[in-house]
N, C-alpha and C positions, 0 to 999 in steps of 0.2 A: 165905936171902934177907935182905938188909939193909933197914933202914928206908927208905932212899932209893929202893931198887928197888920196895918195896911201895907207897910213895906214888906213884911214877911209874906203876905198873901200875894202881893205883886211879884215879888221875887219868884215864888213858887209857880205862879201862872206863866211868867216868861220862861222859866227854866223848863217846865213840862212841855210847853208849846215848842220850845227850841228842840227838845229831845224828839218830839214827834216829827218836826221838820227834818231833823238829822236822819232819822230812820227812813224818811221818804226821799233822802238824797237831795233835799232842797237846801243846799248849803248856804246860799245867800240869806235866805229867810232865817235859817238856824243861827247864822252869825249875828244878824240883827237882834234876834231875840235873846241870844246868850249875852250880847253886850248890854241889853236892857237889864238882864238879870244881874250882870256885873255892877251896873250903876245902882240898881236897887240894893244890892248887898253893900256897896260903898256908902250909900245913903244911910243904911242901917248902922254901919260901922261909925259914921260921923254922928248919928243921933245918939248912939250909946255913949260916945265919948264927949261930945260937945253940947248935946241937948237940942240940936237943931237939925232940920232936914235941908240940905242944899237946894237952892231954888233953880239951878241951871247946871249944865255941864261945866260952864266957866267957874261958877261958885264951888262946885264939887272939886274940880281940879285944883283950884287955888287952896282950898282947905287942906286937902291931902298932900299937896306939894309942900306946903309950909310946915305941916305937923306930923304927917304919917307917910314917910317916904316909901315904906314897903307897899302901901296901897297905891300910892302915886305911880310907882314903877310899873305895876300891873296895868293900871288905867292908861298910862302913857304908851305902853307897848301895844295894847289892844285897840285903842281908839282908831288907828289907821286901818285896821281890818274892818271895823264898823263902817268907816268912810268908804273903803273900797267896795263894800257890799252894794253900793249904789251904781258903780260903773264897771266893775270887774267880776269875773266868775271866781268864786272862792272854792277851795278844795276841802276835803274831809279833815285833813291834818290840821289846817288852821282853825277849823270849827271845833275840833276836839280840844285844841289848846284853849279856846275861849270857854268851852265847857268846864275844863279843869280850873281855869281862873275864876269863874263864877263860883264854883264850889269852894275854892281857897278863900276868897274874900268873905263868903258867907261864914265859913268856919272862924275866920279872924273876927268877924262881927260878934260871934257868939261867945267869944272869950273875953 
């Protein structure tokens, strides 16, 4: 299985798991999983354009900050919610935003 297929499968697994957590009102778990889907979609985006898969959050952020500001804006806005999921209680509204952002970046990666 190639890198693209692995990233797509990982994205789908995180996204579907996040949707189940959201339905169960487990908002912190859903936020974490949607952010993982966002990162998977961002990695797919970078792979499609750069031919590499970022090796870490730092590497991913650096690439998109330098070359793809539309993706960086989303990651930069959403990362604090992911961090907050460890120590705060998140609400449905924030999680829905993460869900939309995961879908947005995936669409961007497909184009």
